[in-house]
C-alpha positions as CSV (number, residue, x, y, z in Angstrom):
1,X,80.4,33.6,-92.9
2,X,77.3,32.6,-92.3
3,X,76.8,28.5,-93.9
4,X,72.8,28.3,-93.3
5,X,70.7,28.8,-96.2
6,X,68.3,31.4,-95.2
7,X,64.4,31.8,-96.2
8,X,65.4,33.8,-99.0
9,X,67.9,31.8,-100.9
10,X,65.2,28.8,-100.2
11,X,62.9,30.6,-102.3
12,X,65.6,31.5,-104.8
13,X,66.4,27.9,-105.4
14,X,62.8,26.8,-105.7
15,X,61.9,29.8,-108.0
16,X,65.0,28.5,-109.9
17,X,63.9,24.7,-110.1
18,X,60.2,25.6,-111.0
19,X,61.6,28.3,-114.1
20,X,64.5,25.3,-115.2
21,X,61.6,22.9,-115.2
22,X,59.8,25.3,-118.3
23,X,63.2,26.1,-120.0
24,X,63.8,25.0,-123.7
25,X,65.1,21.5,-122.8
26,X,62.0,19.8,-120.9
27,X,59.6,21.6,-122.5
28,X,61.6,21.2,-126.3
29,X,64.5,18.5,-126.3
30,X,63.1,16.0,-123.5
31,X,59.6,16.5,-124.5
32,X,60.3,15.8,-128.0
33,X,60.5,11.8,-127.6
34,X,56.7,11.6,-127.2
35,X,56.1,13.4,-130.7
36,X,58.3,10.7,-132.3
37,X,55.8,8.0,-132.9
38,X,53.3,10.4,-133.6
39,X,54.9,12.2,-136.1
40,X,56.1,9.2,-138.0
41,X,52.7,7.2,-137.9
42,X,51.3,10.7,-139.7
43,X,54.0,11.6,-142.3
44,X,55.6,8.7,-142.7
45,X,59.0,9.9,-141.3
46,X,61.7,7.4,-140.1
47,X,62.8,7.8,-136.8
48,X,66.2,9.1,-137.6
49,X,64.9,11.7,-140.0
50,X,63.2,13.0,-136.7
51,X,65.5,12.2,-134.3
52,X,67.5,15.0,-137.1
53,X,65.4,17.6,-135.3
54,X,67.1,16.7,-132.0
55,X,70.4,17.5,-133.7
56,X,69.4,20.4,-134.8
57,X,67.9,21.9,-131.7
58,X,71.1,20.8,-130.3
59,X,73.7,22.3,-132.3
60,X,71.2,25.8,-132.5
61,X,71.3,25.7,-128.8
62,X,75.5,25.2,-128.9
63,X,76.2,28.1,-130.7
64,X,73.8,30.1,-129.0
65,X,75.2,29.1,-125.5
66,X,78.4,31.2,-125.7
67,X,76.4,34.3,-126.8
68,X,73.8,33.9,-124.2
69,X,76.6,33.4,-121.4
70,X,78.5,37.1,-122.8
71,X,75.2,38.7,-123.1
72,X,73.9,37.5,-119.4
73,X,78.0,38.4,-117.9
74,X,77.0,41.7,-119.8
75,X,73.8,43.0,-119.1
76,X,72.2,40.8,-116.0
77,X,69.9,38.1,-116.5
78,X,66.4,39.7,-116.3
79,X,66.0,41.1,-119.6
80,X,67.9,38.3,-121.7
81,X,65.6,35.7,-119.9
82,X,62.3,37.6,-120.0
83,X,62.9,38.0,-124.3
84,X,63.8,34.4,-124.2
85,X,60.4,33.0,-123.0
86,X,58.0,35.0,-124.6
87,X,60.0,34.1,-127.9
88,X,60.2,30.2,-126.8
89,X,56.3,30.3,-126.0
90,X,55.7,31.8,-129.5
91,X,57.7,29.3,-131.4
92,X,56.3,26.3,-129.9
93,X,53.0,27.4,-130.6
94,X,53.1,28.3,-134.2
95,X,55.3,24.5,-134.6
96,X,51.9,22.7,-135.5
97,X,51.5,25.5,-138.1
98,X,55.1,25.6,-139.3
99,X,55.4,21.5,-139.9
100,X,51.9,21.6,-141.8
101,X,53.1,23.4,-144.3
102,X,56.5,23.2,-144.4
103,X,56.7,19.5,-143.4
104,X,60.1,17.9,-141.5
105,X,61.8,21.0,-143.2
106,X,59.7,23.3,-141.1
107,X,60.1,21.0,-138.2
108,X,64.1,21.7,-137.9
109,X,63.6,25.2,-138.6
110,X,61.2,25.2,-135.6
111,X,63.7,23.2,-133.8
112,X,66.5,25.7,-134.0
113,X,64.4,28.8,-133.6
114,X,63.6,27.6,-130.1
115,X,67.1,26.5,-129.5
116,X,68.6,30.0,-130.9
117,X,65.7,31.7,-128.3
118,X,65.8,29.7,-125.7
119,X,69.3,29.6,-124.8
120,X,69.2,32.9,-122.4
121,X,66.2,31.2,-120.0
122,X,67.9,27.8,-120.1
123,X,70.2,27.0,-117.5
124,X,73.2,29.1,-117.4
125,X,71.0,32.0,-115.8
126,X,70.0,29.9,-112.9
127,X,73.6,28.7,-112.5
128,X,75.1,32.1,-112.5
129,X,72.1,33.5,-110.4
130,X,72.6,30.5,-107.6
131,X,76.9,30.7,-108.0
132,X,76.2,34.4,-107.1
133,X,74.3,33.6,-104.4
134,X,76.1,30.6,-102.6
135,X,79.4,29.3,-102.1
136,X,80.0,26.5,-98.9
137,X,76.2,25.1,-99.9
138,X,76.5,25.8,-103.9
139,X,76.8,21.8,-105.0
140,X,73.2,21.7,-103.4
141,X,71.7,24.6,-104.6
142,X,73.1,23.8,-108.1
143,X,71.7,20.3,-107.8
144,X,68.0,21.4,-106.4
145,X,67.8,23.7,-109.2
146,X,68.9,21.5,-111.5
147,X,66.1,19.0,-110.6
148,X,63.8,21.4,-112.6
149,X,65.0,19.3,-115.7
150,X,63.7,16.0,-114.3
151,X,60.5,17.7,-112.7
152,X,59.8,19.3,-116.2
153,X,61.1,15.6,-117.6
154,X,59.1,13.8,-116.1
155,X,55.8,15.8,-115.9
156,X,55.6,17.8,-119.4
157,X,56.0,14.6,-121.7
158,X,53.5,13.0,-119.7
159,X,51.1,15.6,-120.2
160,X,51.7,16.2,-123.7
161,X,51.8,12.4,-124.6
162,X,47.9,12.5,-122.3
163,X,46.8,15.5,-124.7
164,X,48.7,13.7,-127.7
165,X,46.4,10.6,-127.1
166,X,43.4,12.6,-127.1
167,X,43.5,15.6,-129.3
168,X,46.0,14.8,-131.5
169,X,49.7,15.7,-132.0
170,X,49.3,19.7,-132.5
171,X,47.8,19.8,-128.8
172,X,51.1,19.0,-127.0
173,X,53.0,21.8,-128.9
174,X,49.7,24.4,-127.6
175,X,50.3,22.8,-124.2
176,X,54.0,23.4,-123.8
177,X,53.7,26.7,-125.5
178,X,52.0,28.3,-122.5
179,X,54.6,27.1,-119.8
180,X,57.1,29.6,-120.7
181,X,54.7,32.7,-120.3
182,X,52.6,31.3,-117.5
183,X,55.6,29.7,-115.3
184,X,58.6,31.3,-116.4
185,X,58.1,34.7,-117.1
186,X,57.3,35.8,-112.8
187,X,60.0,33.9,-112.3
188,X,62.2,35.7,-114.4
189,X,60.7,39.0,-112.6
190,X,61.2,38.0,-109.6
191,X,64.8,36.6,-109.1
192,X,67.6,38.6,-108.1
193,X,69.3,40.6,-111.1
194,X,73.3,39.0,-111.2
195,X,75.8,41.1,-113.5
196,X,79.1,41.5,-113.9
197,X,78.1,44.7,-112.3
198,X,76.3,43.9,-109.8
199,X,78.8,41.5,-108.6
200,X,82.0,44.3,-108.9
201,X,79.2,46.6,-106.1
202,X,79.2,43.6,-104.0
203,X,83.1,42.7,-104.2
204,X,83.0,46.1,-102.9
205,X,80.8,45.9,-99.9
206,X,80.1,42.0,-99.2
207,X,78.1,40.6,-96.7
208,X,78.0,37.4,-94.6
209,X,76.9,34.8,-97.3
210,X,77.7,36.9,-100.5
211,X,80.1,35.9,-103.1
212,X,83.1,38.1,-104.2
213,X,84.1,38.0,-107.9
214,X,87.0,36.2,-108.9
215,X,88.7,33.8,-111.4
216,X,89.5,33.2,-115.0
217,X,89.0,35.1,-118.1
218,X,87.6,33.5,-121.4
219,X,91.6,33.7,-122.2
220,X,92.6,32.3,-119.3
221,X,90.0,29.3,-119.1
222,X,90.9,28.1,-122.1
223,X,94.8,27.8,-122.5
224,X,94.4,25.2,-119.2
225,X,94.2,21.8,-120.5
226,X,91.1,21.2,-117.6
227,X,89.1,23.1,-120.0
228,X,89.6,20.3,-123.1
229,X,88.8,17.9,-120.7
230,X,85.5,19.0,-119.0
231,X,84.4,19.8,-122.9
232,X,85.5,16.6,-124.0
233,X,83.6,14.9,-120.8
234,X,80.4,16.4,-121.1
235,X,80.6,16.2,-125.0
236,X,80.8,12.0,-124.7
237,X,78.5,11.9,-121.5
238,X,75.7,13.7,-123.8
239,X,76.3,11.4,-126.4
240,X,75.4,8.5,-125.0
241,X,72.9,9.7,-121.7
242,X,71.0,11.8,-123.9
243,X,71.3,9.3,-126.8
244,X,69.5,6.6,-125.2
245,X,67.5,8.6,-122.7
246,X,65.8,10.3,-125.9
247,X,64.8,7.2,-127.0
248,X,63.3,5.4,-124.1
249,X,59.9,5.9,-125.0
250,X,60.0,4.5,-128.4
251,X,62.4,2.0,-126.9
252,X,59.8,0.9,-124.3
253,X,57.1,0.8,-126.6
254,X,59.1,-1.7,-128.7
255,X,59.5,-3.8,-125.8
256,X,55.6,-4.1,-125.6
257,X,54.2,-1.0,-123.6
258,X,51.5,0.8,-124.2
259,X,52.5,4.0,-125.5
260,X,51.2,5.5,-122.1
261,X,53.9,3.5,-120.2
262,X,56.6,4.3,-122.2
263,X,56.1,7.8,-121.4
264,X,55.2,6.6,-117.9
265,X,59.0,5.2,-118.4
266,X,60.5,8.4,-119.1
267,X,58.6,10.2,-116.5
268,X,60.2,7.3,-114.2
269,X,63.6,8.3,-115.6
270,X,63.6,11.5,-114.5
271,X,61.9,11.1,-111.0
272,X,65.4,9.3,-110.1
273,X,67.6,11.2,-112.1
274,X,65.7,14.4,-109.9
275,X,66.8,12.3,-106.4
276,X,69.7,11.9,-107.6
277,X,70.4,15.7,-108.1
278,X,69.6,15.8,-105.2
279,X,71.8,13.2,-103.6
280,X,75.1,14.2,-105.9
281,X,74.4,18.2,-105.4
282,X,74.8,17.4,-101.4
283,X,77.7,15.3,-101.9
284,X,79.6,17.7,-104.4
285,X,80.2,19.4,-101.1
286,X,81.4,16.9,-99.0
287,X,83.3,14.7,-101.9
288,X,85.5,16.1,-104.7
289,X,82.5,16.2,-106.6
290,X,84.5,14.3,-110.1
291,X,84.1,11.0,-108.0
292,X,80.6,11.7,-107.7
293,X,80.1,11.8,-111.0
294,X,82.1,9.2,-112.3
295,X,79.9,7.0,-109.6
296,X,76.7,8.2,-111.8
297,X,78.0,7.7,-114.8
298,X,79.0,4.2,-114.1
299,X,75.7,3.3,-113.0
300,X,74.4,4.7,-115.9
301,X,76.7,2.1,-117.7
302,X,75.3,-0.7,-116.3
303,X,71.8,0.6,-116.7
304,X,72.0,0.6,-120.9
305,X,73.6,-3.0,-120.7
306,X,70.4,-3.9,-118.8
307,X,68.2,-2.4,-121.8
308,X,69.5,-4.9,-124.4
309,X,67.3,-7.5,-123.3
310,X,64.4,-7.9,-125.9
311,X,61.3,-7.7,-123.6
312,X,60.3,-5.1,-121.0
313,X,60.5,-6.8,-117.2
314,X,61.6,-5.4,-114.1
315,X,65.2,-5.9,-115.2
316,X,64.6,-3.2,-118.0
317,X,62.9,-1.0,-115.5
318,X,66.1,-1.4,-113.3
319,X,67.9,-0.1,-116.4
320,X,66.0,3.0,-117.1
321,X,66.4,3.8,-112.9
322,X,70.4,3.5,-113.5
323,X,70.0,5.9,-116.9
324,X,68.2,8.4,-114.7
325,X,71.1,8.4,-112.1
326,X,73.5,9.2,-115.2
327,X,71.0,12.0,-116.0
328,X,71.1,13.5,-112.1
329,X,74.9,14.2,-112.7
330,X,74.9,16.1,-115.7
331,X,74.3,19.7,-115.7
332,X,74.9,20.6,-112.5
333,X,78.1,18.8,-112.3
334,X,78.7,20.9,-115.1
335,X,77.9,24.0,-113.8
336,X,79.5,23.2,-110.5
337,X,83.0,22.6,-111.9
338,X,83.1,25.1,-113.9
339,X,82.6,27.4,-111.0
340,X,85.4,26.0,-109.0
341,X,87.7,25.9,-111.6
342,X,87.4,29.2,-112.9
343,X,85.0,31.4,-110.9
344,X,82.7,33.5,-111.5
345,X,84.5,36.4,-113.3
346,X,83.7,35.3,-116.9
347,X,81.5,32.5,-115.7
348,X,78.6,32.8,-118.1
349,X,80.8,32.6,-121.1
350,X,83.1,29.5,-119.7
351,X,80.4,27.8,-118.7
352,X,78.5,28.9,-122.5
353,X,81.4,27.1,-124.2
354,X,81.9,24.2,-122.0
355,X,77.7,23.5,-122.7
356,X,78.1,24.6,-126.2
357,X,80.3,20.6,-126.3
358,X,77.5,19.2,-123.8
359,X,74.8,20.6,-126.5
360,X,77.0,19.3,-129.4
361,X,76.6,15.4,-127.6
362,X,73.0,16.1,-127.1
363,X,72.4,16.5,-130.7
364,X,74.6,13.9,-131.9
365,X,73.5,11.3,-129.1
366,X,69.3,10.6,-130.7
367,X,70.6,10.8,-134.3
368,X,73.1,8.5,-134.4
369,X,71.2,6.1,-132.2
370,X,67.7,7.2,-134.5
371,X,70.1,5.8,-137.5
372,X,71.4,3.0,-136.1
373,X,67.7,1.8,-135.1
374,X,66.9,2.2,-138.4
375,X,69.9,0.4,-140.1
376,X,69.9,-2.5,-137.7
377,X,66.0,-2.5,-136.7
378,X,67.0,-2.7,-132.5
379,X,68.8,-0.7,-130.3
380,X,70.8,-3.3,-128.9
381,X,74.3,-2.1,-130.4
382,X,73.7,1.3,-129.9
383,X,73.2,0.6,-126.1
384,X,76.5,-1.4,-126.0
385,X,78.7,1.7,-127.5
386,X,76.8,4.0,-125.4
387,X,77.5,1.8,-122.4
388,X,81.3,2.3,-123.6
389,X,81.0,5.5,-124.0
390,X,80.2,6.2,-120.6
391,X,83.0,3.8,-118.8
392,X,85.6,6.4,-120.7
393,X,83.4,9.7,-119.3
394,X,84.4,7.6,-115.8
395,X,87.8,7.5,-116.4
396,X,88.4,11.2,-117.4
397,X,86.5,12.4,-114.4
398,X,88.7,10.5,-112.3
399,X,91.9,12.4,-113.8
400,X,90.4,15.4,-112.9
401,X,92.8,18.0,-111.1
402,X,91.9,19.4,-107.6
403,X,90.0,22.6,-107.6
404,X,91.8,25.9,-107.3
405,X,90.8,29.0,-104.8
406,X,89.6,31.5,-106.7
C-alpha cells in the first residue's frame, strides 16, 4: 500500500476544506452569532428567543442528516450536494424578506429550511469522500478538511459583522447566500463521485491507496453499545462547546469589547480550532484517537472556567483559545471514529445518526445558555455547567474500546 499522499489527493483535501467552509454550519449556524445583537436591537427579541433559531436549524439538520446520509450512500455525493448548495443559497438570500414579513416565526422557518436543504452538502459528504480515498492518512485528511469549519467560522462572521455595521443586518445574509454558489458548486462538480456502486467496483479492482469496502450495516451498528456511547459523547460535547461558542461574540461584547472586536474574538477561536484540527488529525493516525479527543475537551473545560471572569483580559482570550482547542476535535473526531468502528459499508447512514445526536446537542446548548442568560442576567452559571459536562465527555472518551479492523 502506498503511504504517500499524491498531488491529486492533496487537491481533493484542499477542495474539501473550501467546500466545508461554505457549508451550512459555518455560513448559517456559526455566523448567526453576529446577528444576535443586531436582530435583538432591531426587533426587540431576547437572546433566548433568538437562540431558539439555532435550536430550530440544528434539530432540522438532526432530522435530515440520516436521510442525507442514506441518499449519499445510494446515489453518490454529487447530485445531493449540488441540489443542496443551490437551495441553501436561495434560502439565505430570502431570509431578510421572510423576517421582515413574518417576524421571528419567519426566522425560525428560514432556519429550518436551511437545516434540511443544507444537510447533503455538509460534512457528511466530504467525510464520505475522504474516508473512501484515505486509510493510513485518514485522520490527517479529515483534520485538514474539517479546518473548513474553522476557516468559515473565522472569516464569514467577521465579514458579515463588517457588512452589518456598514449596511445593516440584511446585507450579512445576502453576502452569505453567495458563498455556496460561488465557492461550493464548482467544488461539488469537481470532487470524485463516491457511492456504494463505485465503492463496490473499487473492491473488485483496487489499486494502491484505494480502500476496500467493508464494515457494519446500520442494524449491526445500532446494536453495538459503542454506537450509543458515541451518540452521548457528541451530544454532550456539542451542548457544551457549541453552547458557549455560539455566544462568544455577545459574551465578549458584554465584557466590554466592541462589536467588531467581539467578532474578531470569534474568529480567533476558529483560528485556534483550525490549528487544533490539523494537529489532532495528525495524532489520530498515531495515537488512539479517543485519548486525543479527551485531552482537547479537557482543555475546553478549563477555558470555560476562565471565561467566568466579568471583565475581558488576557485570561479571557486564553479561555477563548482553549475553547477553540475543543472545537478543533469534534466533527473530524466523529467521522474518524465512525469510519474506524463501522467501516464504509453504510458510513453515510451511521455517520448521519451519530451526527444527528451531535446536532441535537448543538441545538440545545445555545438555546439553554441563552435562556440562562435571560434568567440570570449573565453567563457565569452556564459556563460552569458546560465545563462540568465536558468533564463527563472526557471520561466517556477514555472508556471507548479499541478499534476492530473492518
